[in-house]
VOMI-177165 format. One line per 5 residues: number of its first residue (from 1); their letters; for each residue x, y, z of C-alpha. Coordinates in pm, whole numbers. Each point is the difference from the previous one (the first is absolute). Example, Ala and Ser with C-alpha at 12.3 -4.5 7.8 and 13.67 -1.06 7.14 Angstrom:
2
1) as) 1230,-450,780 ~ 137,344,-66
//
This chain:
709
1) xxxxx) 0,0,0 ~ 110,356,-66 ~ 97,195,307 ~ -234,268,134 ~ 174,329,78
6) xxxxx) 20,26,377 ~ -150,303,176 ~ 264,244,124 ~ -54,-79,369 ~ 42,-370,-73
11) xxxxx) 322,70,-189 ~ 128,182,309 ~ -102,-292,226 ~ -43,-313,-213 ~ -4,-261,280
16) xxxxx) -347,-156,14 ~ 9,-77,372 ~ 57,367,75 ~ -349,64,-138 ~ -198,-309,90
21) xxxxx) 1,-309,221 ~ -225,-306,16 ~ -60,-179,329 ~ -87,-368,39 ~ -351,95,114
26) xxxxx) -52,165,-339 ~ 22,357,124 ~ 176,230,-243 ~ 180,308,131 ~ 92,304,-209
31) xxxxx) 284,231,98 ~ -58,323,-194 ~ 247,286,32 ~ -276,258,-50 ~ -218,94,295
36) xxxxx) -364,57,82 ~ -63,369,65 ~ -375,-7,-40 ~ -12,-57,-376 ~ -120,-362,11
41) xxxxx) 324,-136,-144 ~ 3,-321,202 ~ -345,-94,-127 ~ 107,54,-360 ~ 318,-204,48
46) xxxxx) -208,-283,145 ~ -225,7,-307 ~ 302,-14,-230 ~ 168,-289,179 ~ -320,-202,48
51) xxxxx) -75,28,-371 ~ 339,-124,-110 ~ 22,-278,259 ~ -362,-113,-31 ~ -54,11,376
56) xxxxx) -277,155,210 ~ 96,351,115 ~ -31,-102,364 ~ 289,-244,-49 ~ 235,296,-47
61) xxxxx) 168,191,282 ~ 200,318,-37 ~ 298,87,216 ~ 72,365,84 ~ 303,139,-180
66) xxxxx) 308,-53,216 ~ 363,74,-77 ~ 194,-318,-58 ~ -312,-210,-53 ~ -178,180,-284
71) xxxxx) 117,107,-346 ~ 135,353,-14 ~ -262,173,-214 ~ 96,351,102 ~ -282,234,96
76) xxxxx) -373,-59,-35 ~ -81,310,-202 ~ -72,142,-343 ~ -304,-221,-75 ~ 246,-277,-88
81) xxxxx) -83,-279,246 ~ -203,-214,-240 ~ 221,63,-302 ~ 313,-82,203 ~ -86,-231,289
86) xxxxx) -322,-139,-148 ~ 161,-108,-325 ~ 296,-149,188 ~ -238,-204,219 ~ -192,-110,-310
91) xxxxx) 315,-135,-167 ~ 124,-162,321 ~ -335,-171,55 ~ -5,-123,-360 ~ 347,-152,42
96) xxxxx) -89,-157,336 ~ -314,-153,-151 ~ 208,-143,-285 ~ 245,-160,245 ~ -282,-158,199
101) xxxxx) -172,-111,-320 ~ 315,-185,-104 ~ 22,-170,339 ~ -370,-91,-14 ~ 49,-156,-345
106) xxxxx) 283,-211,138 ~ -215,-118,289 ~ -305,-60,-218 ~ 213,-165,-268 ~ -158,191,-285
111) xxxxx) 70,280,-241 ~ -29,353,141 ~ -248,89,-272 ~ -249,-246,151 ~ 9,158,345
116) xxxxx) -251,254,121 ~ 47,225,301 ~ -304,109,198 ~ -37,127,358 ~ 369,-66,54
121) xxxxx) -7,-367,-104 ~ 167,-168,-298 ~ -189,-289,-161 ~ -20,-191,-327 ~ -242,-252,-144
126) xxxxx) 150,-339,-66 ~ 277,53,253 ~ 199,-316,71 ~ 22,98,365 ~ -330,-139,131
131) xxxxx) 77,64,367 ~ 64,371,-51 ~ -227,124,-278 ~ 82,362,86 ~ 268,197,180
136) xxxxx) -10,334,174 ~ 276,258,17 ~ 79,-105,356 ~ 44,-365,-89 ~ 244,87,-277
141) xxxxx) 185,275,188 ~ 270,-221,150 ~ 114,-104,-348 ~ -7,344,-165 ~ 301,221,60
146) xxxxx) -79,371,-34 ~ 355,105,84 ~ 66,75,-365 ~ -10,295,-239 ~ -295,87,-216
151) xxxxx) 75,-97,-359 ~ -290,155,-192 ~ -99,-333,-158 ~ -344,-13,160 ~ -256,232,-154
156) xxxxx) -265,165,218 ~ -361,-60,-98 ~ -165,209,-268 ~ -251,262,110 ~ -290,-220,-109
161) xxxxx) 120,-293,212 ~ 15,194,325 ~ -288,-60,239 ~ 79,262,266 ~ 211,276,-153
166) xxxxx) -226,257,-156 ~ -294,-85,226 ~ -127,193,302 ~ 133,-164,314 ~ -63,103,361
171) xxxxx) 292,149,189 ~ 160,-270,212 ~ 73,235,290 ~ -332,178,50 ~ -176,-259,219
176) xxxxx) 304,-25,229 ~ 17,380,19 ~ -367,24,98 ~ 37,-271,265 ~ 322,147,140
181) xxxxx) 200,-308,-94 ~ 250,170,-232 ~ 174,267,207 ~ 172,303,-139 ~ 348,70,130
186) xxxxx) -149,249,247 ~ -188,-285,168 ~ 292,-236,58 ~ 86,-66,363 ~ 328,-186,53
191) xxxxx) 131,-140,330 ~ 191,261,206 ~ -69,264,-266 ~ 82,361,91 ~ -138,316,-158
196) xxxxx) 189,295,-140 ~ -72,351,-121 ~ 232,241,-184 ~ -6,379,21 ~ 64,221,-301
201) xxxxx) 39,372,-55 ~ -246,222,-188 ~ 237,42,-296 ~ 133,-296,-203 ~ 358,123,54
206) xxxxx) -37,119,362 ~ 280,-89,245 ~ -71,-97,361 ~ 151,269,222 ~ -103,-108,349
211) xxxxx) -251,-197,203 ~ -81,-65,363 ~ -123,-343,99 ~ -37,79,371 ~ -371,102,-10
216) xxxxx) -85,-315,-192 ~ 188,-221,247 ~ -209,126,289 ~ -303,-166,-159 ~ 159,-287,-195
221) xxxxx) 326,-94,172 ~ 29,-334,-181 ~ -7,151,-349 ~ 335,3,-177 ~ 109,301,-207
226) xxxxx) 228,-77,-295 ~ 194,273,-177 ~ 242,-22,-291 ~ 72,344,-145 ~ -338,148,-92
231) xxxxx) -167,-339,19 ~ -189,-21,328 ~ -257,-250,114 ~ -145,-187,295 ~ -50,-367,87
236) xxxxx) -278,-106,234 ~ -180,-313,110 ~ -333,110,-150 ~ -116,204,-295 ~ -187,233,233
241) xxxxx) 311,74,205 ~ 211,50,-313 ~ -254,247,-141 ~ -39,199,319 ~ 372,8,75
246) xxxxx) 82,112,-354 ~ -259,278,16 ~ 141,131,330 ~ 359,-27,-122 ~ -92,192,-316
251) xxxxx) -102,299,215 ~ 357,34,125 ~ 180,-33,-336 ~ 141,288,-200 ~ 81,-23,-371
256) xxxxx) 181,218,-251 ~ -198,162,-280 ~ 145,-228,-265 ~ -1,100,-366 ~ -250,267,-107
261) xxxxx) -294,-149,-188 ~ -143,151,-320 ~ -253,280,12 ~ -316,-202,-51 ~ -173,299,-154
266) xxxxx) 266,14,-273 ~ 59,-369,-55 ~ 3,32,-379 ~ 262,274,20 ~ 213,-214,232
271) xxxxx) -21,-303,-226 ~ 103,195,-308 ~ 271,200,178 ~ 203,-263,184 ~ 319,-153,-146
276) xxxxx) -95,-296,-216 ~ 145,-275,-214 ~ -157,22,-347 ~ -44,-301,-225 ~ -157,-53,-340
281) xxxxx) -260,-272,51 ~ -126,-26,-356 ~ 36,191,-324 ~ -132,-66,-346 ~ -34,204,-316
286) xxxxx) 122,356,13 ~ -245,130,260 ~ 284,80,239 ~ 207,184,-257 ~ -224,286,-103
291) xxxxx) -243,226,186 ~ -362,-105,-6 ~ -231,241,-182 ~ -331,96,151 ~ 79,-217,296
296) xxxxx) -224,-72,294 ~ 193,-23,328 ~ -137,-112,334 ~ 150,-92,339 ~ -131,-260,248
301) xxxxx) 96,-59,362 ~ -22,-306,223 ~ 91,64,368 ~ 195,-216,240 ~ -222,-290,108
306) xxxxx) 12,-226,305 ~ -52,-373,-23 ~ -258,38,278 ~ -12,-373,67 ~ -297,-70,227
311) xxxxx) 207,-242,211 ~ 312,166,146 ~ 327,-172,-81 ~ 107,-273,242 ~ 290,-244,40
316) xxxxx) 137,-254,246 ~ 373,-62,36 ~ 213,-224,221 ~ 373,-63,30 ~ 126,-355,52
321) xxxxx) 359,-121,-18 ~ 118,317,-170 ~ -266,-6,-270 ~ -330,182,-52 ~ -341,-155,-57
326) xxxxx) -251,248,-137 ~ -370,-33,-76 ~ -121,276,-229 ~ -266,93,-253 ~ 276,114,-235
331) xxxxx) -56,-32,-374 ~ 345,-152,-48 ~ 145,-232,264 ~ 339,-27,-169 ~ 27,374,-57
336) xxxxx) -73,71,365 ~ 250,-268,103 ~ 270,168,-209 ~ -44,338,169 ~ -23,-146,352
341) xxxxx) 325,-186,-65 ~ 164,327,-107 ~ -118,190,307 ~ 126,-263,245 ~ 306,-113,-197
346) xxxxx) -124,-359,-23 ~ 26,-266,-263 ~ -342,-2,-169 ~ -38,-366,95 ~ -9,113,364
351) xxxxx) -317,198,-68 ~ -329,-185,-45 ~ -304,195,-117 ~ -343,-163,-15 ~ -301,166,-154
356) xxxxx) -307,47,217 ~ -318,139,-144 ~ -131,344,82 ~ -304,194,-112 ~ 158,91,-334
361) xxxxx) 226,276,-126 ~ 44,202,-315 ~ 371,5,-65 ~ 301,77,218 ~ -167,99,326
366) xxxxx) 145,-39,350 ~ 13,-382,8 ~ 376,-22,-59 ~ 83,297,224 ~ -186,-138,301
371) xxxxx) 189,-329,-43 ~ 328,183,64 ~ -160,181,296 ~ -90,-337,152 ~ 344,-150,-71
376) xxxxx) 182,297,157 ~ -205,-24,318 ~ 14,-382,13 ~ 380,19,-12 ~ -14,113,366
381) xxxxx) -206,-299,118 ~ 158,-305,-171 ~ -224,-304,-14 ~ -325,192,42 ~ -223,109,-288
386) xxxxx) -80,371,-16 ~ -312,117,-177 ~ -11,357,-132 ~ -317,151,-138 ~ 3,348,-143
391) xxxxx) -255,261,102 ~ -240,158,-246 ~ 222,308,-1 ~ 306,-213,-77 ~ -180,-168,-287
396) xxxxx) -107,328,-159 ~ 321,197,53 ~ 292,-245,30 ~ -81,-232,-292 ~ 147,96,-336
401) xxxxx) -230,228,-198 ~ -118,-18,-356 ~ 200,268,-182 ~ -158,325,-113 ~ -1,45,-379
406) xxxxx) -21,300,-231 ~ -83,-84,-362 ~ 8,253,-282 ~ -147,-102,-335 ~ 6,182,-332
411) xxxxx) -158,-108,-326 ~ -72,114,-354 ~ -312,-91,-193 ~ 3,-26,-379 ~ -270,147,-225
416) xxxxx) -191,-330,10 ~ -8,-5,381 ~ 269,-264,53 ~ 292,45,238 ~ 315,81,-196
421) xxxxx) 242,80,283 ~ 25,-84,370 ~ 235,97,281 ~ -13,-142,352 ~ 212,116,295
426) xxxxx) -34,-148,349 ~ 171,130,314 ~ 6,-232,299 ~ 214,-160,266 ~ 91,-360,-69
431) xxxxx) -266,-262,68 ~ 205,-293,130 ~ 199,-33,323 ~ -91,-357,92 ~ 242,-203,212
436) xxxxx) 237,-255,-145 ~ 93,195,-313 ~ 297,209,109 ~ 339,-42,166 ~ -133,175,310
441) xxxxx) -335,-56,173 ~ -304,218,-68 ~ -183,-79,326 ~ -111,306,196 ~ 170,-66,334
446) xxxxx) 330,-62,-175 ~ 21,372,-79 ~ -32,95,368 ~ 256,-223,174 ~ 308,134,178
451) xxxxx) 195,-126,-301 ~ -263,78,-263 ~ -19,-143,-346 ~ -17,258,-281 ~ -348,123,-87
456) xxxxx) -39,-123,-358 ~ -190,176,-276 ~ -300,-179,-143 ~ 62,-119,-353 ~ -199,-95,-307
461) xxxxx) 41,-339,-164 ~ 53,5,-378 ~ -316,2,-207 ~ 71,-357,-111 ~ -40,-103,365
466) xxxxx) -320,197,47 ~ 142,343,66 ~ -76,235,289 ~ -85,365,-61 ~ 3,-78,-374
471) xxxxx) -245,-292,31 ~ -278,47,-258 ~ 151,330,-112 ~ 18,-129,-359 ~ -354,21,-142
476) xxxxx) -136,-309,-171 ~ -157,223,-262 ~ 144,17,-352 ~ 177,337,-10 ~ 263,47,-272
481) xxxxx) 219,252,184 ~ 45,-23,373 ~ 255,65,273 ~ -29,-122,359 ~ 241,113,270
486) xxxxx) 21,-63,371 ~ 174,222,253 ~ 86,-198,315 ~ 32,249,286 ~ 323,-38,196
491) xxxxx) -110,160,328 ~ -211,-217,228 ~ -120,160,324 ~ -286,-252,-6 ~ 65,-373,-37
496) xxxxx) -169,-144,-308 ~ -29,-351,-129 ~ -227,-240,-185 ~ -370,66,30 ~ -268,-188,-192
501) xxxxx) 53,65,-374 ~ 305,226,65 ~ 15,278,-260 ~ -287,-140,-205 ~ -262,179,210
506) xxxxx) 149,345,-70 ~ 86,-60,-364 ~ -331,-160,-98 ~ -195,266,190 ~ 185,262,-204
511) xxxxx) -7,-174,-338 ~ -367,-97,14 ~ -106,341,130 ~ 199,158,-282 ~ -157,-229,-259
516) xxxxx) -340,128,112 ~ 122,358,-22 ~ 135,-58,-351 ~ -329,-158,-106 ~ -199,293,138
521) xxxxx) 243,251,-151 ~ -52,-152,-346 ~ -375,-56,42 ~ 19,-380,1 ~ -169,-262,214
526) xxxxx) 238,-124,268 ~ -56,-368,-83 ~ 26,45,-377 ~ 314,211,45 ~ 171,-277,193
531) xxxxx) -107,-274,-240 ~ 134,186,-303 ~ 343,7,165 ~ 2,-366,109 ~ 128,-281,-221
536) xxxxx) 8,-267,272 ~ -319,-203,-41 ~ -4,-112,361 ~ 23,361,113 ~ -286,97,-229
541) xxxxx) -206,-294,127 ~ 7,104,367 ~ -89,360,-91 ~ -291,-112,-213 ~ -112,-242,271
546) xxxxx) -1,263,273 ~ -180,244,-227 ~ -273,-258,-43 ~ -18,-65,374 ~ -51,364,92
551) xxxxx) -223,93,-295 ~ 251,250,-136 ~ -172,44,-336 ~ -341,70,153 ~ 107,200,306
556) xxxxx) -202,308,88 ~ 106,297,206 ~ -128,41,355 ~ 67,298,220 ~ 289,-62,233
561) xxxxx) 75,-347,-145 ~ 273,-84,-248 ~ 135,-306,-180 ~ 365,-37,-97 ~ 221,-278,-131
566) xxxxx) 367,-92,-18 ~ 222,-286,-110 ~ 347,-144,49 ~ 194,-317,-42 ~ 189,-41,326
571) xxxxx) 375,41,-59 ~ -90,-29,-373 ~ 70,-373,46 ~ -261,-105,258 ~ -377,1,23
576) xxxxx) -222,224,-211 ~ -256,204,194 ~ -264,255,-97 ~ -206,181,263 ~ -312,211,-24
581) xxxxx) -82,206,309 ~ -312,185,104 ~ 35,283,252 ~ -250,215,183 ~ 124,349,85
586) xxxxx) -319,160,129 ~ 156,21,348 ~ 326,-175,88 ~ 150,-156,-314 ~ -78,-370,18
591) xxxxx) 58,-301,-226 ~ -333,-179,-34 ~ 62,-273,-260 ~ 293,-167,-171 ~ -12,-227,-303
596) xxxxx) 321,-190,-74 ~ 100,-223,-290 ~ 327,-187,32 ~ 202,-239,-215 ~ 232,-192,230
601) xxxxx) 91,-281,-238 ~ -58,-333,170 ~ -192,43,325 ~ 42,-275,258 ~ -280,106,236
606) xxxxx) -247,253,-147 ~ -138,82,346 ~ 349,74,127 ~ 85,211,-304 ~ -319,203,35
611) xxxxx) 71,52,369 ~ 346,131,-84 ~ -130,236,-265 ~ -279,127,224 ~ 242,52,288
616) xxxxx) 251,185,-217 ~ -268,221,-151 ~ -152,86,338 ~ 344,83,138 ~ 55,224,-302
621) xxxxx) -328,177,77 ~ 136,62,350 ~ 327,137,-138 ~ -174,217,-256 ~ -272,141,225
626) xxxxx) 146,-2,353 ~ 365,-76,60 ~ 298,233,34 ~ 294,-7,241 ~ 9,329,190
631) xxxxx) 313,143,161 ~ 147,320,140 ~ 357,106,-60 ~ 131,-233,272 ~ -266,-263,73
636) xxxxx) -237,-240,-168 ~ -356,83,101 ~ -191,-305,-118 ~ 15,-227,302 ~ -369,-84,35
641) xxxxx) -308,-72,-211 ~ -113,357,74 ~ 313,151,-151 ~ 27,-265,-273 ~ -358,-85,-102
646) xxxxx) -68,-301,-219 ~ -314,-118,-174 ~ -271,-119,239 ~ -239,-284,-71 ~ -277,254,-47
651) xxxxx) 204,158,-282 ~ 70,-321,-192 ~ -150,11,-351 ~ -191,-280,-166 ~ 251,-200,-208
656) xxxxx) -68,-228,-298 ~ 291,-196,-150 ~ 3,-190,-331 ~ 291,-232,-79 ~ 95,-77,-358
661) xxxxx) 38,-375,-49 ~ 353,-83,-121 ~ 77,-346,145 ~ 268,-74,-260 ~ 193,322,62
666) xxxxx) 273,41,264 ~ -125,136,335 ~ 56,374,35 ~ -88,76,364 ~ -290,188,159
671) xxxxx) 108,184,315 ~ 119,328,-151 ~ -176,40,-334 ~ -284,225,119 ~ 175,270,203
676) xxxxx) 102,241,-275 ~ -311,-31,-219 ~ -230,45,300 ~ 160,327,113 ~ -7,140,-354
681) xxxxx) -359,-112,-62 ~ -106,184,316 ~ 172,321,-113 ~ -162,-29,-342 ~ -340,-61,160
686) xxxxx) 38,317,206 ~ 60,192,-321 ~ -313,-154,-150 ~ -198,108,305 ~ 139,350,56
691) xxxxx) 197,98,-310 ~ 316,52,207 ~ 329,-189,-3 ~ 160,-116,324 ~ 364,-79,-61
696) xxxxx) 111,-51,358 ~ -91,-293,224 ~ -195,-29,221 ~ -313,144,-161 ~ -140,162,313
701) xxxxx) -287,247,16 ~ 251,278,67 ~ 199,-87,-313 ~ -315,-6,-211 ~ -105,341,131
706) xxxx) 350,137,-68 ~ -14,-133,-357 ~ -325,190,-58 ~ 157,337,81
//
């Protein structure tokens, strides 16, 4: 048989037994390197493996990602879990099935072609083995050696032969969640576990000047205070004591001002005026080499955003025999291990990181940082686990932020109303400062130690790897002359890193708002204008589908209500998504309905994919209508839900999602396709309702009133 090309993650770790094991009782265990962060990944992986192995889904167990025991699949991010981990599991399962099929044929004394596999049992009519007419995986396991490399000779099933993949399937974790049988990391209670809290200054670069622990000791004499440079924390026997002691200690601390923060009222000026590294992202034709004539130029602004994870970050760490054992809801166990090893000067093999589930996150939040907090405190009580849970204020102010972005677009329209020239400039800090990718650690506490590690600048991956501030800056539209540049800002008073969709949210918001403006400027329908510039049939299909869902062709105007649409292909290589949004602006601007059409290639679990798209779109509504990190010149001022409001349940719009059926196409991912199109569709809907353009997020009542002046 011809070899099947192995998925990239399987090339990196080809050993079958690193991905899967089969026990003598027939239980099959998967060891994925990607992690569950609320996206339903483990359910989808179970569907994939059960299909290929021909076993009931309840015969499959999944082990949490753990360094040393799981494949190193990097970080769970970028809507890549199915296309990377899922396809690796599919190929592994196909090869494991083939090995067991060969062993079953030997035991049944018949040709493999005569054997059927159903419910995990191998059987064949006319078998010469009358005493054992069928064999299960468990019965054959002792004779099948999985300590071997994948060879690509086994072919996974065709789309039509799969019974589970592509079908709705209930989440495997929901019942246990409801019954309290599947604890989040916050709920774990280990023997002799202590509790820690860490204090931080009001400015990201503040230095601890002094503190007085005497008042605290009068009330909590058993609480230990740990200081290392500007890192200061407490260890107590209970969470209550740790909280109360930390609050009292905080009243006696004094911090330096740190670096001055930007003037929030002039954020666009700051972004454009700071030193920056400029890079040509894309250029075609001669659009960059001559001035545009009759150009239309517009500027769009996305503020700094907080991850605002509902569950504060939490970790448990313990030191044993000179090594660290960490439980964390990190998105990359190996990446976190690498940075912890750097901080403590350990061989990475002396650091064990195990993933524990939390209530979900949206990129590089505080999960990795709190793991170092716990490890630093636990170093002072060897042998005992120390649990550190951040406060709400910590979560909103100490986690990395999503970078602010300023996007300036210019375009020319020809006599026939087509775009003939396009220029795109984006100013932003870098979007990636995840651990495990640099020679020095990027964990927060590492910057504050007595011997601090250098505070690294956030970077942008190359566009071929998904990009950062330049993600989705290249329009998918057919434009003969275009130039796209990014300007990565080299000053970083605020720490920025990966947030759901990275630069795609700012770039798509700008591009799709601008496409509406160009259509209106030339007197064309916004849908027709987009379609005339799109050659990609799959892109056209999602736009046409969403137009049908929302009744675009037959829409009528209603006072205070507007309908807008937008489109993007995530990263220009991932899922296609078109969104139509209805807003009501009669009082507070409010999103009332969303219609979404998405082409994700092969979909493993339609329910899971729809949940991801709905969640991403609703979060984008929150970003677009509510969220903005506030700060003074020396302090972040977004430490509570009052100062950093997010969308409430009462504000959630009605959402309808339609998935294009493409079972024979490669999977493209769902988690981040809707963010950019949703924000732009909302802005375009506001224009339809009021005749005004809002080019700065969030679209608050005050911004709308200012735009009317």
